[in-house]
C-alpha positions in Angstrom: -119.4 -27.2 47.7 -119.3 -23.4 48.4 -119.7 -20.8 45.7 -117.4 -17.8 45.8 -118.0 -14.7 44.0 -115.0 -12.4 43.3 -115.2 -9.0 41.8 -112.6 -6.7 40.3 -112.4 -3.2 39.2 -112.3 -3.6 35.4 -113.1 -6.7 33.1 -109.3 -6.9 31.9 -108.2 -7.0 35.5 -110.8 -9.9 36.4 -109.6 -11.8 33.4 -105.9 -11.7 34.6 -106.5 -12.6 38.0 -108.8 -15.3 37.1 -106.1 -16.7 34.8 -103.4 -16.6 37.7 -105.5 -18.3 40.3 -107.1 -20.8 38.1 -103.7 -21.4 36.4 -105.3 -20.9 33.1 -107.8 -23.7 33.7 -111.1 -21.6 33.7 -114.3 -21.2 31.6 -115.4 -17.8 30.5 -118.7 -16.3 29.3 -120.1 -12.7 28.7 -122.4 -11.3 31.5 -125.7 -10.1 30.8 -124.8 -6.5 30.4 -122.4 -7.4 27.4 -119.4 -5.3 29.3 -118.3 -7.7 31.8 -117.2 -11.3 31.5 -117.4 -14.2 34.2 -114.8 -16.5 34.5 -115.3 -19.6 36.4 -113.0 -22.5 37.9 -113.0 -24.9 41.1 -110.3 -24.7 43.5 -109.8 -24.5 47.3 -111.0 -21.6 49.5 -110.0 -21.5 53.2 -109.4 -25.1 53.1 -112.5 -26.3 51.7 -113.0 -27.0 47.7 -115.2 -24.4 46.2 -116.4 -22.9 42.8 -115.4 -19.6 42.0 -117.0 -16.9 39.9 -114.7 -14.1 38.9 -116.2 -10.9 37.4 -115.9 -7.1 37.7 -117.5 -3.8 37.4 -116.4 -0.8 35.3 -115.3 1.6 37.8 -117.9 3.1 40.1 -121.2 1.3 40.3 -123.0 4.1 41.7 -122.8 8.1 41.6 -124.2 10.8 44.0 -126.7 13.1 42.5 -129.6 15.3 43.7 -133.0 13.7 43.4 -135.1 14.7 40.3 -136.5 18.0 40.9 -133.4 19.5 42.1 -131.8 18.9 39.0 -133.6 21.5 37.4 -131.7 24.9 37.2 -134.9 26.9 36.7 -137.0 25.7 39.6 -134.4 25.7 42.5 -132.7 28.3 44.4 -128.8 27.1 44.3 -128.7 27.9 48.1 -131.2 25.0 48.7 -128.5 22.7 47.3 -126.4 23.0 50.5 -128.8 21.3 52.9 -132.5 21.1 51.8 -131.9 19.2 48.5 -131.8 15.5 49.2 -129.3 13.2 47.4 -129.5 9.8 46.3 -127.1 7.1 44.8 -128.0 6.3 41.2 -126.4 3.9 38.7 -123.2 5.4 37.4 -123.9 4.0 34.0 -127.5 2.7 33.7 -126.9 1.3 30.4 -124.6 -1.3 31.8 -127.3 -2.3 34.3 -124.5 -3.0 36.8 -126.6 -3.7 39.7 -128.8 -6.2 38.1 -125.8 -8.0 36.7 -124.1 -8.2 40.2 -127.3 -9.5 41.5 -127.6 -12.2 38.9 -124.2 -13.5 39.3 -124.3 -13.0 43.2 -127.8 -14.9 43.8 -126.8 -18.2 45.6 -123.1 -17.4 46.4 -121.9 -18.1 50.0 -118.9 -15.9 50.1 -117.6 -12.6 48.4 -114.0 -11.8 47.8 -113.3 -8.0 46.7 -110.3 -7.6 44.4 -111.2 -3.7 43.7 -108.1 -1.5 43.3 -106.5 -0.8 46.9 -107.1 2.6 47.4 -109.7 5.0 48.8 -112.0 5.0 45.7 -111.5 1.2 45.5 -112.6 0.7 49.2 -115.7 2.9 48.2 -116.6 0.8 45.2 -116.2 -2.4 47.6 -119.3 -1.1 49.6 -121.2 -0.3 46.4 -120.6 -4.0 45.1 -121.7 -5.2 48.5 -124.9 -3.0 48.6 -125.9 -4.7 45.3 -125.1 -8.4 46.1 -125.5 -9.2 49.9 -129.2 -8.9 49.7 -129.3 -12.1 47.2 -126.4 -14.0 48.7 -127.0 -17.0 50.8 -127.3 -15.9 54.5 -124.0 -17.2 56.8 -124.6 -19.3 59.8 -124.1 -17.1 63.0 -120.4 -17.1 63.3 -119.4 -17.5 59.5 -117.5 -14.8 57.7 -118.7 -14.0 54.1 -117.0 -10.8 53.0 -113.1 -10.9 52.2 -110.9 -8.0 50.8 -107.9 -9.0 48.6 -105.0 -6.4 49.2 -102.4 -6.2 46.1 -100.3 -3.9 44.1 -99.6 -5.4 40.9 -101.0 -8.0 38.6 -98.3 -10.8 39.0 -98.5 -14.3 39.9 -96.7 -13.8 43.4 -98.9 -10.6 44.2 -102.2 -12.1 43.5 -101.5 -15.6 45.2 -100.1 -13.6 48.4 -103.3 -11.6 48.3 -105.5 -14.6 48.1 -103.6 -16.3 50.9 -103.9 -13.1 53.2 -107.4 -11.9 52.8 -108.6 -8.9 55.0 -111.7 -6.9 55.3 -113.0 -3.7 53.3 -112.3 -0.6 55.1 -115.5 1.2 56.0 -113.8 4.6 57.1 -111.9 4.9 53.8 -115.0 4.5 51.8 -116.9 7.1 54.0 -114.2 9.6 53.2 -115.1 9.2 49.6 -118.6 9.6 50.0 -117.9 12.8 52.1 -115.7 14.2 49.3 -118.4 13.3 46.4 -121.1 15.2 48.6 -119.1 18.0 49.4 -118.0 18.5 45.8 -121.6 17.9 44.5 -123.2 20.4 46.9 -120.6 23.0 46.8 -119.7 22.8 43.1 -123.4 22.7 41.8 -124.5 25.8 44.0 -121.6 28.1 42.9 -121.7 27.0 39.3 -125.5 27.1 38.6 -125.6 30.6 40.4 -122.7 32.2 38.4 -123.4 30.4 35.0 -127.1 31.8 35.1 -126.0 35.3 36.2 -123.3 35.7 33.8 -124.3 34.1 30.8 -127.6 36.0 31.0 -125.6 39.1 30.8 -122.7 38.8 28.7 -122.4 37.0 25.0 -118.9 36.5 24.4 -117.9 34.3 27.6 -116.9 31.3 25.3 -117.5 28.8 27.8 -120.8 26.9 28.2 -120.5 26.7 31.9 -118.8 29.1 34.3 -118.0 26.2 36.7 -116.6 26.4 40.3 -115.0 23.7 42.3 -113.5 23.4 45.6 -110.2 22.1 44.0 -110.6 23.1 40.6 -110.8 26.7 41.4 -107.6 26.9 43.7 -105.9 25.3 40.9 -107.0 28.0 38.4 -105.8 30.4 41.1 -102.2 29.0 41.0 -102.1 29.9 37.3 -103.7 33.3 37.6 -101.4 34.3 40.3 -98.2 33.6 38.2 -100.0 35.4 35.2 -100.4 38.5 37.5 -96.6 38.3 38.8 -95.9 38.3 34.8 -98.0 41.1 34.0 -96.9 43.3 37.0 -93.3 42.6 36.6 -91.1 45.7 35.8 -87.7 44.7 34.6 -84.5 46.2 36.0 -81.3 46.8 34.6 -78.2 45.4 36.3 -74.4 45.0 35.4 -72.1 42.2 35.7 -68.2 42.2 35.6 -67.0 39.4 33.1 -63.2 38.6 33.2 -61.2 36.2 31.2 -57.6 35.0 31.9 -55.3 33.1 29.4 -53.6 30.2 31.2 -52.3 29.1 27.8 -51.5 31.0 24.6 -54.5 29.5 22.8 -56.7 29.1 25.6 -59.0 31.4 27.8 -61.0 30.8 31.2 -64.0 32.8 31.8 -64.5 33.9 35.5 -67.5 34.6 37.7 -67.6 37.7 39.8 -68.2 37.0 43.4 -70.4 40.0 43.9 -72.6 38.4 41.2 -74.2 41.8 39.9 -74.8 45.5 40.9 -78.0 47.5 40.1 -76.1 50.8 39.8 -74.2 51.8 36.6 -71.7 54.1 38.4 -70.7 51.8 40.9 -70.4 48.9 38.3 -68.2 51.2 36.2 -66.0 52.1 39.2 -65.6 48.3 39.7 -64.4 47.9 36.2 -61.8 50.9 36.4 -60.3 49.5 39.5 -60.0 45.9 38.0 -58.6 47.5 34.6 -55.8 48.7 36.6 -54.6 45.4 37.5 -52.4 43.6 34.6 -52.8 40.1 35.8 -54.9 37.8 37.8 -53.3 35.7 41.0 -54.6 32.5 42.1 -55.8 33.0 45.9 -56.8 29.4 46.5 -57.6 25.9 44.7 -60.0 23.6 46.6 -61.0 20.0 45.5 -64.1 18.5 46.9 -65.6 15.0 46.0 -69.3 15.6 45.8 -72.4 13.3 45.2 -75.5 13.7 43.2 -78.0 11.3 44.9 -79.9 8.7 43.0 -83.7 9.5 42.7 -86.2 8.4 45.4 -88.5 5.8 44.3 -91.3 6.8 42.0 -94.7 7.9 43.2 -97.7 9.2 41.0 -97.1 13.0 41.5 -93.4 12.7 40.1 -94.5 10.4 37.5 -96.9 12.9 36.3 -94.5 16.0 36.6 -92.0 14.1 34.4 -94.6 12.8 31.8 -95.5 16.4 31.3 -92.2 18.0 31.5 -90.1 15.5 29.9 -92.5 13.4 27.6 -95.0 16.1 26.6 -98.0 14.3 28.0 -100.8 15.9 29.8 -101.5 14.6 33.4 -104.8 13.0 32.6 -103.3 11.2 29.3 -100.3 10.0 31.4 -102.6 8.5 34.1 -104.8 6.8 31.4 -101.6 5.0 29.9 -100.3 4.1 33.4 -103.6 2.5 34.2 -103.5 0.6 30.9 -99.7 -0.6 31.6 -101.0 -1.7 35.2 -104.0 -3.7 33.9 -101.9 -5.4 31.4 -99.3 -6.3 34.0 -96.3 -4.3 32.9 -96.1 -1.9 36.1 -97.4 -1.9 39.7 -100.4 0.1 40.9 -100.0 3.6 39.4 -101.6 5.6 42.3 -99.4 5.9 45.3 -98.0 8.7 47.5 -95.2 6.4 48.8 -91.6 6.8 47.7 -90.2 3.8 50.3 -89.7 0.2 49.3 -90.9 -2.1 52.1 -87.9 -4.4 53.4 -89.4 -7.5 51.9 -89.9 -6.0 48.3 -88.2 -8.3 45.8 -86.1 -5.7 44.2 -83.7 -8.3 42.6 -86.8 -10.2 41.0 -88.1 -6.9 39.4 -84.6 -6.3 38.2 -84.0 -9.6 36.6 -87.2 -9.2 34.5 -85.1 -6.4 32.8 -81.9 -8.4 32.1 -82.7 -8.9 28.3 -83.9 -5.5 27.2 -81.2 -4.1 24.7 -81.5 -0.6 26.1 -80.5 -1.3 29.7 -79.4 -5.1 29.7 -75.7 -4.2 30.4 -76.5 -2.0 33.5 -78.8 -4.3 34.8 -76.5 -7.4 34.5 -73.5 -5.4 36.0 -76.0 -4.4 38.9 -76.9 -8.1 39.5 -73.3 -9.5 39.4 -71.9 -6.5 41.7 -74.9 -6.3 44.0 -77.6 -3.7 44.0 -77.7 -0.6 46.4 -80.8 -0.3 48.7 -83.0 2.4 47.5 -83.0 5.7 49.3 -85.3 5.9 52.5 -88.5 8.0 51.2 -91.9 8.5 52.6 -94.2 5.8 53.4 -97.8 6.7 53.2 -98.9 3.2 54.0 -100.8 2.8 50.7 -99.0 1.0 47.7 -95.2 0.3 47.1 -93.7 2.8 44.5 -94.5 2.6 40.8 -92.2 -0.5 39.6 -91.9 -2.2 36.3 -93.3 -5.8 37.2 -92.5 -7.5 33.5 -90.2 -7.1 30.4 -91.9 -5.2 27.6 -90.8 -4.0 24.0 -91.4 -1.0 22.1 -93.3 -3.2 19.5 -95.6 -4.4 22.4 -96.6 -1.1 24.1 -96.1 1.2 21.1 -96.0 5.1 21.3 -96.7 6.9 24.5 -97.2 3.3 26.3 -93.6 2.6 25.5 -92.3 6.1 26.4 -93.8 6.0 29.9 -93.1 2.3 30.4 -89.4 3.2 29.5 -89.3 6.0 31.9 -90.6 4.2 34.9 -88.2 1.3 34.1 -85.1 3.7 34.0 -86.4 5.3 37.2 -86.4 2.0 39.0 -83.1 1.0 37.8 -81.7 4.3 38.9 -83.2 3.9 42.4 -81.1 0.7 43.0 -77.9 2.0 41.2 -75.1 3.9 42.8 -75.1 7.7 43.5 -73.2 9.7 40.8 -69.8 10.8 42.3 -67.8 13.8 40.8 -64.6 15.9 41.8 -65.4 19.8 42.1 -62.5 22.0 41.7 -62.9 25.6 42.6 -60.4 28.2 41.8 -60.4 31.6 43.4 -58.8 34.6 41.8 -58.1 38.1 42.6 -57.7 40.8 40.1 -57.0 43.9 42.2 -59.1 43.9 45.2 -62.0 42.2 43.5 -62.5 38.2 43.8 -63.7 36.1 41.0 -64.2 32.3 40.9 -64.1 29.5 38.6 -65.6 26.1 39.0 -64.9 22.8 37.1 -66.5 19.2 37.6 -65.1 15.8 36.6 -67.2 12.7 36.9 -65.4 10.1 38.8 -68.2 7.6 39.0 -71.3 8.0 36.8 -73.5 5.7 38.9 -77.3 6.1 38.1 -76.7 8.8 35.4 -75.7 6.0 33.2 -79.4 4.7 32.9 -80.6 8.3 33.3 -78.1 10.2 31.1 -80.6 13.6 31.4 -79.2 13.8 34.8 -75.6 13.4 34.1 -72.9 16.1 35.0 -72.8 18.4 32.0 -69.1 18.2 30.4 -67.0 21.3 31.0 -64.0 22.5 29.7 -60.9 21.3 31.8 -59.4 23.6 34.4 -55.8 24.3 34.2 -53.5 22.8 36.9 -52.4 25.7 39.1 -51.6 26.3 42.9 -52.1 29.1 45.2 -50.1 32.3 44.2 -49.9 31.3 40.4 -50.2 34.3 38.1 -52.2 34.6 34.8 -52.2 37.1 32.1 -55.8 38.8 31.9 -57.5 38.4 28.5 -60.2 40.9 28.8 -62.4 42.5 31.5 -65.7 44.1 30.4 -69.1 45.3 31.8 -72.2 43.5 30.7 -75.5 45.1 30.8 -78.4 42.7 31.7 -82.2 43.0 32.5 -84.2 40.7 35.0 -86.7 38.6 33.2 -90.2 38.0 34.4 -91.3 34.3 35.3 -92.6 32.1 32.7 -96.3 30.7 32.9 -96.6 27.7 34.9 -95.8 24.4 33.4 -98.0 21.5 34.3 -95.2 20.0 36.1 -95.0 23.1 38.3 -98.7 23.1 38.8 -98.7 19.6 40.1 -95.8 20.5 42.6 -97.9 23.4 43.9 -101.0 21.3 44.2 -99.2 18.7 46.1 -97.3 21.0 48.3 -100.7 22.8 49.3 -102.7 19.7 49.5 -105.2 20.5 46.7 -106.7 17.3 45.5 -105.1 13.5 45.8 -102.7 11.8 43.4 -105.6 10.4 41.6 -107.6 13.5 41.3 -104.8 16.1 40.5 -105.0 15.2 36.7 -108.7 15.6 36.7 -108.6 19.2 38.1 -106.1 20.2 35.7 -107.9 18.7 32.9 -111.2 20.6 34.0 -109.8 24.0 34.1 -108.5 23.3 30.3 -112.0 22.1 29.2 -113.6 25.0 30.7 -111.6 27.4 28.8 -110.1 29.0 31.9 -106.5 28.2 30.7 -104.9 27.1 27.4 -102.0 24.8 27.2 -99.2 26.6 25.1 -95.9 25.3 23.9 -93.7 23.5 26.5 -97.3 22.6 28.3 -97.3 26.0 29.9 -100.8 26.9 31.2 -101.9 30.4 30.1 -105.0 31.7 31.7 -107.7 33.0 29.4 -109.6 36.3 30.0 -112.4 34.3 31.6 -110.2 32.4 34.0 -108.4 35.6 35.1 -111.8 37.5 35.6 -113.1 34.8 37.6 -110.1 34.6 39.8 -109.8 38.3 40.4 -113.5 38.3 41.2 -113.1 35.6 43.9 -110.1 37.6 45.5 -112.2 40.7 45.4 -115.3 39.0 47.1 -113.8 36.2 49.2 -110.2 35.2 48.8 -110.7 32.2 50.6 -112.6 30.5 47.7 -109.6 30.7 45.4 -106.9 30.2 48.0 -105.6 26.8 48.8 -106.0 27.0 52.5 -109.6 26.1 53.0 -109.6 23.0 50.7 -106.2 21.9 52.2 -108.1 22.0 55.6 -110.9 20.0 54.2 -108.5 17.4 52.6 -107.0 16.9 56.2 -110.5 16.5 57.6 -111.3 13.9 55.0 -108.1 12.1 55.7 -108.9 11.9 59.2 -112.2 10.4 58.4 -110.4 7.6 56.4 -108.2 7.1 59.5 -111.3 6.7 61.8 -110.3 9.9 63.7 -113.2 12.1 62.5 -116.9 11.7 62.6 -118.2 11.6 58.8 -121.5 13.6 59.7 -119.9 16.4 61.7 -117.1 17.0 59.0 -119.9 17.1 56.3 -122.1 19.4 58.6 -119.4 21.8 59.5 -117.9 22.0 55.8 -121.3 22.7 54.2 -122.2 25.3 56.9 -118.9 27.4 56.0 -119.6 27.2 52.2 -123.2 28.1 52.5 -122.2 31.3 54.4 -119.7 32.0 51.9 -122.2 31.3 49.1 -124.8 33.7 50.4 -121.9 36.4 50.7 -120.9 35.8 47.5 -124.5 36.2 46.0 -125.0 39.4 47.8 -121.5 40.8 46.6 -121.6 39.5 43.1 -121.6 43.0 41.7 -117.9 43.3 42.4 -117.1 40.5 39.9 -119.8 42.1 37.7 -117.7 45.3 37.5 -114.6 42.9 36.2 -116.6 41.0 33.7 -118.1 44.3 32.2 -114.5 45.5 31.2 -113.5 42.2 29.7 -116.9 40.9 27.9 -119.5 42.4 25.8 -123.3 42.6 26.9 -125.7 40.3 25.1 -127.4 43.2 23.3 -124.0 44.1 21.7 -123.1 40.5 20.7 -124.0 38.2 17.8 -125.9 38.8 14.3 -129.4 39.2 13.7 -131.0 35.9 12.6 -134.9 35.4 13.4 -137.7 37.2 14.5 -139.1 37.2 18.1 -142.6 36.1 18.3 -143.4 38.7 21.0 -141.9 42.1 19.6 -141.3 40.7 15.8 -138.1 42.4 15.9 -134.8 40.3 15.2 -133.2 38.4 17.7 -129.3 37.9 17.6 -127.7 34.7 17.4 -124.8 34.4 19.8 -122.2 31.8 18.2 -120.0 31.7 21.3 -120.6 28.9 23.5 -123.2 28.2 24.6 -124.7 29.3 21.2 -128.1 31.0 21.8 -130.6 33.6 20.7 -131.2 36.9 22.4 -134.1 39.4 21.9 -132.5 42.9 23.2 -136.1 44.5 23.1 -137.8 41.9 25.3 -134.3 41.2 27.3 -135.0 37.4 26.9 -132.4 34.7 25.9 -133.3 31.4 24.3 -130.8 28.4 24.6 -130.2 26.4 21.4 -128.8 22.9 20.7 -124.9 22.9 20.7 -122.2 21.6 18.5 -123.8 22.1 15.2 -125.1 25.1 12.8 -128.0 27.2 13.1 -129.6 29.3 10.3 -133.0 30.5 9.6 -135.6 28.0 8.3 -137.2 29.4 5.1 -138.8 32.5 7.4 -141.4 29.9 8.4 -143.1 30.5 11.7 -144.5 28.3 14.8 -148.1 28.1 14.6 -148.3 28.3 18.5 -146.2 31.5 19.3 -145.4 33.1 15.9 -141.7 32.9 16.6 -139.5 32.1 13.3 -138.3 28.7 13.1 -134.4 28.1 12.9 -132.6 24.8 11.5 -130.2 23.1 13.5 -127.8 20.8 11.6 -124.8 18.7 12.6 -123.3 18.8 9.0 -124.0 17.1 5.8 -123.4 13.4 7.0 -125.2 14.2 10.1 -128.9 15.2 11.0 -130.9 18.3 11.1 -134.3 19.3 12.3 -135.9 22.7 12.7 -137.1 24.1 16.0 -139.0 26.9 17.4 -136.7 29.0 19.8 -139.6 29.4 22.3 -140.9 26.0 22.3 -137.4 24.6 22.6 -137.3 26.5 26.0 -140.7 26.6 27.1 -142.5 23.1 26.0 -146.0 23.7 24.9 -147.5 20.2 25.5 -147.5 18.1 28.6 -145.6 15.3 26.8 -142.7 17.3 25.7 -139.4 18.3 27.7 -137.1 21.5 27.5 -134.7 21.0 24.7 -137.0 19.1 22.0 -137.2 20.3 18.4 -140.0 20.1 15.8 -138.9 16.4 15.2 -140.3 15.8 18.9 -143.3 18.2 18.9 -146.7 16.5 19.2 -148.7 19.4 17.7 -151.4 17.5 15.7 -151.4 19.6 12.6 -148.3 21.4 12.3 -146.4 20.7 9.1 -143.0 20.3 10.9 -144.2 18.2 13.9 -143.6 14.5 14.5 -147.2 14.0 14.2 -146.9 15.0 10.6 -143.3 13.8 9.5 -142.9 10.7 11.8 -142.7 7.4 9.8 -142.0 4.6 12.3 -140.1 3.3 15.3 -136.5 3.7 15.1 -134.6 0.3 14.2 -132.2 0.7 17.0 -133.1 2.6 20.1 -136.3 1.9 22.4 -138.0 5.3 22.2 -137.0 6.8 19.0 -139.0 7.4 16.1 -137.8 8.1 12.5 -138.7 11.6 11.3 -138.5 12.5 7.5 -135.9 15.4 7.0 -137.8 17.5 4.7 -134.8 19.8 4.2 -132.5 17.0 2.9 -133.5 16.6 -0.7 -132.3 15.5 -3.1 -130.5 13.3 -0.8 -133.8 12.3 1.1 -133.3 10.8 4.4 -135.1 10.2 7.8 -133.4 10.5 11.1 -134.3 9.2 14.8 -135.3 11.9 16.9 -133.5 10.2 20.1 -130.3 8.4 18.8 -128.0 8.9 15.8 -129.4 6.5 13.4 -130.1 7.9 9.9 -131.7 6.1 7.0 -130.9 7.3 3.6 -133.4 6.9 0.7 -135.0 7.5 -2.7 -131.9 9.6 -3.8 -132.7 12.0 -6.6 -136.3 11.9 -5.9 -138.1 15.1 -6.7 -140.3 14.9 -3.7 -141.0 12.8 -0.5 -144.1 13.4 1.7 -145.6 11.4 4.5 -148.9 9.8 3.8 -151.8 9.8 6.7 -152.1 6.0 5.7 -150.1 3.3 7.5 -148.7 0.0 6.7 -150.9 -3.2 7.4 -147.6 -5.1 8.3 -145.6 -2.9 10.5 -147.6 0.0 11.4 -145.1 2.6 9.9 -146.5 5.6 7.9 -146.6 5.2 4.1 -144.7 7.6 2.1 -145.6 9.1 -1.3 -142.4 9.4 -3.5 -142.2 11.5 -6.9 -139.1 10.8 -9.2 -137.9 12.9 -12.1 -138.5 10.9 -15.4 -134.9 10.7 -16.3 -133.7 9.3 -13.0 -136.6 7.2 -11.7 -135.4 3.8 -10.4 -139.1 2.6 -10.4 -140.1 -0.3 -12.7 -141.7 0.4 -16.0 -140.4 4.3 -16.0 -143.2 5.2 -13.4 -142.4 8.3 -11.6 -144.7 8.0 -8.6 -145.2 5.4 -6.0 -146.5 5.2 -2.5 -145.6 2.5 -0.1 -144.0 1.4 3.2 -140.3 2.2 3.7 -139.7 -1.0 5.5 -142.0 -3.7 3.9 -142.5 -2.3 0.2 -140.4 -4.5 -2.0 -140.1 -1.6 -4.6 -138.4 0.6 -2.1 -136.2 -2.4 -0.4 -133.1 -1.5 -2.4 -133.4 2.2 -2.1 -133.2 2.4 1.7 -129.8 2.4 3.5 -129.2 2.7 7.3 -126.1 4.7 8.6 -125.1 6.6 12.0 -125.0 10.2 11.9 -121.6 12.0 12.1 -121.7 14.0 15.3 -119.4 16.9 16.0 -120.0 15.8 19.8 -121.8 12.9 21.5 -123.7 15.5 23.4 -125.1 17.1 20.1 -128.2 18.4 22.0 -128.7 21.4 24.0 -131.0 21.9 27.1 -130.4 20.4 30.6 -131.0 17.0 32.0 -131.5 13.6 30.7 -134.9 13.3 28.5 -136.8 10.2 28.4 -138.6 9.0 25.4 -142.2 8.9 25.1 -142.6 5.3 24.2 -142.9 3.5 21.1 -144.3 5.7 18.4 -146.7 7.5 20.7 -147.8 10.7 19.4 -147.3 9.7 15.9 -150.5 10.6 14.3 -153.8 12.4 15.5 -157.0 10.9 15.3 -157.2 7.5 17.1 -153.5 6.8 16.3 -151.8 7.8 19.5 -150.8 4.3 20.6 -149.9 2.2 17.4 -149.4 -1.5 17.8 -145.9 -2.6 18.7 -144.1 -3.5 15.3 -144.4 -7.0 14.1 -141.3 -9.4 13.8 -140.7 -7.9 10.3 -139.3 -4.8 12.0 -137.2 -7.0 14.2 -135.9 -8.8 11.2 -135.2 -5.7 9.4 -133.3 -4.0 12.4 -131.1 -7.3 12.2 -130.7 -6.9 8.8 -129.6 -3.1 9.0 -127.2 -3.7 11.8 
């Protein structure tokens, strides 16, 4: 019997697909990485009985990055990143050990069916999965096929079974186009970002952004927002005049007429028209025309339109809306939410989807009427050849989906019903009047058939006052004629919906990446989201875009990225060579980068006007070890210390508070120590600003505080305050927080584990002696006589935090309350130094692994 491995993109999808294919008759178990499950069942595969193993990945298995040394901002010239720096594929999330998991499940399998999402990213993940599992699968006989690709657009029984019966092959070209985009974005983005971040943060203190990032899509996106801001700033209002006339068809009613000239910008000419019309005593009907008009039902829904409506009407940011849509898709409520298509294929079961909605109280009547009278074929839209438009696949209630999930689902469903409804028809009556020589018009609309506006009431024709019944030559008395003075008004800031439209029009990003780029410019503090989801550029965003325009406008204009997107699409279609496109594009941007570096003074002139130099920013905090003058603490992101005398800047841990640490000095460089804290419920540790940026010992890395310092005798170092191996993480050491009394605690120097102990103790010290059982350092504790929890009114006790029975009730494990998961500063990922290494000087550098007592204790705590 053959064994068939099947892989989906998310664990929830794997479960849904396995449930459908096995008709609910499957066994499930957790995979070795704990995140993915494996669902097993037997069935038939291409006419033979087979054992199926259905599992999943969690998005991308691999990610592209530079090899080790090129990740250092200090040691590598950013220009090298365009061609010299080699890249490698690394596991996207090492904690998930996805490659190992796939190999364990794939070992001994004969075939693989790829159920990844059916878009370019999905094709790319297909080949990441194949790279992991093919080496361990059974080798096929010469002509036997072993790789299959399932193509589906929704998680419904029909669609999934249909996909299983019509398996294809993964598309190598589409996967290559994603590889090309990843490499271009990595090389171009990193080179520009590293250069401008280091250049400007080394000069200015109040930029208020920890990263001055550049992105080939992100920067043109910001450009659109700044372009609108510039139009608003340069706008000069002009005064104009409008002639307004009112006629009285009946005694009680009046009708306002619109002037055919609309407006004039000269006061005297406007006055002349007013005088001429005032001479007339009545208004004469020149013509009455009636026309039946049609308001077309909407095109079927694609991603960009969904994001536009979510932002403009539902008040949801594009990224949030996309996350909700993906959740609705994985739960089987809607079809695949990433599509550029607005045209339903001929064989699409529109009636089947509509029947699903026949019992929902909000639209049951409309749906039943459509089903009995017959549906209208949706309008012919654009067929991008990817997925059908976004469609509701099964009924749902507000209670099931809740909040934003229901609001988005409701819109998608109403939009779908509208596409198969009739057009809205209305009668438009236009009456033309003459008052003296001047012409005026009045327009009225009466709905004859509401059509799709019943289900989308916000599109309905507004109710207007009824026009009087009249014929050519009728005369009406004039109620009043007056001149209105008005002013032209500036455009408003771009809404997210307008920005999405501009990005789509200019080919910036894809339906999948547009929300990411908009989110990025918000995260980087380049724009802020104002009321009505309007995007207002910040000072930093404005200066950056103006600087790009000054140096090289193509860096910010959409033209060059749009051309690159076209090239990437050609790779996906197999019409362009992957290596040639990559080489050509990188060569263009490399030249642009060199010109940008040479011309940076142009942008710097703009920065000088808007931002303060480092020396003029911040408050004096701690003394420099070189000149012994006070260094200034700059709180704006990224927080750092700057010595204006030595012109040196020292980075600090982020997302916490920094204060002076008792005016104590580092024994190595004489810098005053500072104390970083993430709050009263979090952790805190002292650090030397110089050692934090220039590690003094070989086994230390940039961004380590005193709680990781291996100095053998310094009273603040790991060697003197380390107690024992962390009870949760691999490489961490629990270090006494000597500033925490009287609510004493020790905290892991790697993860966010905190152990509270000995509350109200007068003094806690780490002893040079160690525990015989678990090898942890002993602690000496002094209690106040009045509050001593020790037996027999004793006030002093020395023992092991983990093993001493006297201490056992006085120890409590918690997790630190972090302001942000990345609570540390410094670049790069730091690896631990191994279990407890460097804990103690004098022959204690490699303590024994803790005995089972520690494992038992960890289990007890957790």
